C-alpha positions as CSV (number, residue, x, y, z in Angstrom):
1,M,0.0,0.0,0.0
2,M,1.0,3.6,-0.6
3,E,2.4,5.5,2.4
4,Q,-0.6,7.3,3.8
5,I,1.4,9.8,5.8
6,A,2.7,13.3,4.9
7,L,6.4,13.7,4.9
8,S,7.6,16.2,7.5
9,R,9.7,19.1,6.2
10,R,13.3,18.2,6.8
11,P,15.6,21.0,8.0
12,G,18.0,22.4,5.5
13,S,20.0,25.5,4.7
14,S,18.2,28.7,3.8
15,S,19.6,28.5,0.3
16,E,18.0,25.0,-0.1
17,V,14.7,26.3,1.1
18,R,14.8,29.2,-1.3
19,E,15.6,26.9,-4.2
20,M,12.6,24.8,-3.4
21,L,10.4,27.8,-3.2
22,R,11.2,28.6,-6.8
23,E,10.0,25.2,-8.0
24,S,6.4,24.5,-8.9
25,V,4.8,21.2,-9.8
26,L,1.8,20.5,-11.9
27,V,0.1,17.3,-10.7
28,V,-2.1,15.6,-13.4
29,E,-4.1,12.8,-11.7
30,D,-7.7,11.9,-12.1
31,D,-7.9,10.1,-8.7
32,E,-8.7,12.8,-6.2
33,N,-7.3,10.9,-3.2
34,I,-3.9,10.3,-4.9
35,R,-3.9,13.9,-6.2
36,E,-4.5,15.3,-2.7
37,L,-1.9,12.9,-1.1
38,V,0.8,14.0,-3.6
39,K,-0.2,17.7,-3.2
40,L,0.1,17.5,0.6
41,N,3.5,15.8,0.6
42,L,4.9,18.2,-2.0
43,E,3.6,21.3,-0.2
44,N,5.2,20.0,3.0
45,E,8.5,19.8,1.1
46,G,8.2,23.5,0.1
47,F,7.0,23.2,-3.6
48,S,4.2,25.3,-5.0
49,M,1.4,23.3,-6.6
50,Q,-1.1,23.1,-9.4
51,T,-3.4,20.2,-9.6
52,V,-5.7,19.1,-12.5
53,G,-7.6,15.9,-13.4
54,T,-7.5,15.6,-17.2
55,G,-5.1,15.7,-20.1
56,E,-6.9,18.7,-21.5
57,E,-6.5,20.7,-18.3
58,C,-2.8,19.7,-18.2
59,L,-2.2,21.2,-21.6
60,T,-4.0,24.4,-20.7
61,A,-2.2,24.8,-17.4
62,A,1.2,24.1,-18.8
63,R,0.8,26.7,-21.5
64,H,-0.6,29.4,-19.4
65,N,1.4,29.0,-16.2
66,P,4.4,26.7,-17.0
67,P,5.5,24.7,-14.0
68,S,9.0,23.6,-13.1
69,L,7.9,20.0,-13.6
70,I,4.8,18.0,-14.6
71,L,3.9,14.9,-12.6
72,L,1.7,13.1,-15.2
73,D,-0.5,10.1,-14.7
74,L,-1.0,7.9,-17.8
75,M,-4.5,6.7,-17.2
76,L,-6.5,9.9,-17.7
77,P,-10.0,10.6,-19.1
78,G,-10.1,12.2,-22.6
79,I,-6.5,12.9,-23.7
80,D,-4.5,10.2,-21.9
81,G,-1.1,10.8,-20.4
82,L,1.0,9.5,-23.3
83,D,-0.8,11.7,-25.8
84,A,-0.6,14.7,-23.4
85,C,3.2,14.1,-23.0
86,R,3.6,13.8,-26.8
87,I,1.7,17.1,-27.3
88,L,3.7,18.8,-24.6
89,K,7.1,17.8,-26.1
90,N,6.0,18.9,-29.6
91,D,5.0,22.4,-28.4
92,S,7.7,25.0,-28.3
93,R,6.0,26.6,-25.3
94,T,6.2,23.4,-23.1
95,R,8.8,21.1,-24.6
96,N,11.4,22.1,-22.0
97,I,9.2,21.3,-19.0
98,P,10.5,18.0,-17.5
99,V,7.8,15.3,-17.2
100,L,7.7,12.6,-14.5
101,I,5.3,9.8,-15.4
102,L,3.1,8.5,-12.6
103,T,1.2,5.3,-13.5
104,A,-0.4,2.2,-12.2
105,R,0.4,0.4,-15.4
106,S,3.1,-2.3,-15.0
107,E,3.5,-3.0,-18.7
108,E,7.0,-2.2,-19.8
109,A,5.8,-1.0,-23.2
110,D,3.9,2.0,-21.7
111,I,7.0,3.1,-19.7
112,V,9.3,2.7,-22.7
113,T,6.8,4.7,-24.9
114,G,6.6,7.5,-22.3
115,L,10.4,7.8,-22.1
116,E,10.8,7.6,-25.9
117,I,8.4,10.5,-26.5
118,G,10.2,12.7,-24.0
119,A,9.3,11.9,-20.4
120,D,12.3,12.2,-18.0
121,D,11.5,9.5,-15.5
122,Y,8.7,7.4,-14.1
123,V,7.2,6.2,-10.8
124,T,4.8,3.3,-10.6
125,K,1.8,2.9,-8.3
126,P,1.7,2.0,-5.5
127,F,4.5,4.4,-4.5
128,S,6.3,5.8,-1.5
129,P,6.1,9.6,-1.3
130,R,9.7,9.6,-0.3
131,V,10.7,7.8,-3.4
132,L,8.5,10.1,-5.5
133,I,10.0,13.2,-4.1
134,A,13.5,11.8,-4.5
135,R,12.8,11.1,-8.2
136,L,11.2,14.5,-8.7
137,R,14.2,16.3,-7.2
138,K,16.6,14.3,-9.3
139,V,14.7,15.3,-12.5
140,L,14.6,19.0,-11.4
141,R,18.4,19.0,-10.7
142,K,19.1,17.5,-14.1
143,S,16.8,20.1,-15.9
144,A,18.5,23.0,-14.0
145,R,22.1,22.1,-15.1
146,P,23.8,24.8,-17.2
147,L,23.6,24.3,-20.9
148,S,27.3,23.7,-21.2
149,E,28.3,20.4,-19.5
150,D,32.0,21.3,-19.6
151,S,31.8,24.6,-17.8
152,D,29.6,26.8,-15.6
153,L,28.9,29.3,-18.4
154,L,25.3,29.8,-19.3
155,K,24.7,31.0,-22.9
156,V,21.4,32.4,-24.1
157,H,20.9,34.6,-27.1
158,D,24.0,36.8,-27.2
159,L,24.5,36.7,-23.4
160,V,27.2,34.7,-21.6
161,I,26.6,34.4,-17.9
162,N,29.3,33.2,-15.5
163,P,27.5,32.4,-12.1
164,R,30.8,31.7,-10.3
165,R,32.3,35.1,-11.1
166,H,29.0,36.9,-11.3
167,E,30.0,38.2,-14.7
168,V,27.8,38.9,-17.7
169,V,29.0,39.5,-21.3
170,A,26.4,40.9,-23.7
171,D,27.4,40.9,-27.4
172,R,31.1,40.6,-26.4
173,D,30.9,43.5,-24.0
174,R,31.2,43.0,-20.3
175,V,28.3,44.4,-18.4
176,S,28.4,45.6,-14.7
177,L,25.3,44.4,-12.8
178,T,24.3,44.7,-9.2
179,P,23.9,41.4,-7.3
180,T,20.1,41.8,-7.5
181,E,20.2,42.4,-11.3
182,F,22.5,39.4,-11.8
183,K,20.2,37.2,-9.7
184,I,17.2,38.2,-11.7
185,L,18.9,37.6,-15.0
186,Y,20.4,34.3,-14.1
187,L,17.1,33.0,-12.6
188,M,15.2,33.7,-15.9
189,A,18.1,32.8,-18.3
190,R,18.2,29.3,-16.8
191,R,14.8,28.6,-18.2
192,P,14.2,30.6,-21.5
193,G,10.5,30.9,-22.4
194,W,9.3,30.3,-18.8
195,V,7.4,33.1,-17.2
196,F,8.4,34.2,-13.7
197,T,5.9,36.1,-11.5
198,R,7.2,39.0,-9.4
199,N,6.8,36.8,-6.3
200,Q,9.0,34.1,-7.9
201,I,11.6,36.7,-8.7
202,I,11.5,38.0,-5.1
203,D,12.0,34.4,-3.8
204,G,14.9,34.0,-6.1
205,T,16.7,37.1,-4.8
206,R,16.2,36.8,-1.1
207,D,19.9,36.2,-0.3
208,V,21.0,39.5,-1.7
209,D,21.5,42.6,0.6
210,V,18.8,44.7,-1.1
211,V,15.2,44.1,-0.1
212,V,13.2,43.4,-3.3
213,T,9.5,44.1,-3.4
214,E,6.9,43.6,-6.2
215,R,7.2,47.2,-7.2
216,S,11.0,47.2,-7.1
217,V,11.1,44.1,-9.4
218,D,9.9,46.3,-12.2
219,V,12.6,48.9,-11.4
220,Q,15.3,46.2,-11.3
221,V,14.2,44.7,-14.6
222,A,14.1,48.2,-16.3
223,S,17.6,48.8,-15.1
224,L,18.8,45.4,-16.3
225,R,17.4,46.0,-19.7
226,R,19.1,49.4,-19.9
227,K,22.5,48.0,-19.0
228,L,22.2,45.1,-21.4
229,G,21.4,47.5,-24.3
230,M,20.1,45.7,-27.4
231,S,20.7,42.4,-25.6
232,G,18.0,43.5,-23.1
233,L,15.4,43.0,-25.7
234,C,15.4,39.3,-24.9
235,I,13.7,40.1,-21.6
236,E,10.0,40.2,-22.3
237,T,7.1,41.5,-20.1
238,V,4.2,39.2,-19.9
239,R,1.3,41.5,-19.1
240,G,-0.4,40.7,-15.8
241,V,2.0,37.9,-15.0
242,G,5.7,38.8,-14.9
243,Y,8.8,38.5,-17.0
244,R,10.7,35.9,-19.1
245,V,13.8,35.6,-21.2
246,K,12.7,34.8,-24.8
247,E,13.1,31.1,-25.8
């Protein structure tokens, strides 16, 4: 049987807590009991949550409010999980969102098909919430790696970002940024195309000395764009939501 207890939040460093606060999970599960169990455990671990019960709702939610990861059941009414995964991976707006398959199916063919069409990992029912969260974190760590496996440099558009040195080069010119501006740019550049709300940006900059508020986020982004010059055009405003670096 599945563990019917919520995991208690384990103590960790403040940086680890802030990192989790930046991660959101979309749970796609038609069984309300399982959906609520997963939601409870993930919220206890510090993740923000969306929950839906159909493949159609999954596609809508992923396009309008892209999560850090999708936990996707295969046995869904309407569009099933495999078809939903296939659509997500063929859509430029959602193809970079990691997908963790959650299924009661034991047939190897279903798991293989899911992995072949783009799923990152799978967990079979019945499952332990501890195992589920460990798999989920592993997928998130993998998806958050810098684009270059041989260095710490992050390259997006004509920007080169060095997180170790807190240096940014835009169109071959070095740009001097404040710690807050650097944090905001690096947060968004790690996931091009993903929209970050002002609150998510605030959570991502809590370890800098300057206090960042919702209103000051707009000021920081405006300053960042100005310093980046033409390269700043890659930072887009999503009206009523927040900001993103163009895919």
